[in-house]
C-alpha positions, 0 to 999 in steps of 0.5 A, a space after each residue: 500500500 505504501 508503494 502504491 501511495 509513493 509510486 502511483 497516488 502521489 505522482 498523480 496528485 502532483 500531476 493534477 494539482 499545483 503541489 510542491 513535489 519534494 519530500 521536504 514538502 510531503 507529509 502523510 497523516 491518518 487516523 486508526 489504520 491510517 495512523 498505522 499506515 502513516 507510521 509504516 510509510 515513514 518506516 518503509 519510504 522515509 525518503 518520500 516524507 518530511 513527517 507524519 500525523 499519526 492519530 490514534 494508530 491501530 498498532 494492535 493490528 500489526 504489532 510487528 511494526 514495533 520491531 521494524 521501528 526498533 530495527 530502523 530508527 534512522 527512518 525517523 531521522 530528520 522527520 517531524 512527527 505528530 502523535 495523538 491519542 485519546 485517553 478513552 481509546 482502550 487499554 493499549 492505545 496510550 502505551 503503544 503510542 508512547 512505545 512508538 514515540 520512544 522508538 521514533 525518538 531514538 532516530 532523532 527526529 527534527 521535531 516530535 509532539 505527542 498529544 493525549 486528550 484524556 476524555 477522547 475516544 477512538 472516533 472521527 470527532 476526536 480526530 477532527 478536534 485535533 486537526 487544527 493542532 496538527 496544522 498549527 504544528 506544521 505552520 509553527 515549523 514553517 510548514 512542511 517545506 521548512 528545512 
């Protein structure tokens, strides 16, 4: 799936929309399975992304991602990472997000933030509330193009 994003979807978007095509201007973001995929994209194709928005990542569905992150900490080097989880998303959400953010930190990202909303559940309403914080994070960094 990550290969399809980098080899098919992104080139199509760049060809049909006015975009800045370099990796320093490219982010990936998603919630739940999309958060898992966003993490996988940084691990699998770090040369294509400046960073990731990782909202309530469904790491419980693919626990081997922790081994990949531990084995390839350099994938997180020079990345900007935005992690988010709600406090009412289940017993494993926060510990798994914290575990991944600790593994990412080993790779020396340029910037990383991990936000927890104690009363939030695993749903679109919670993620929607965090989008302004995510976009503010990008803007405070000078946007994805900030080198």
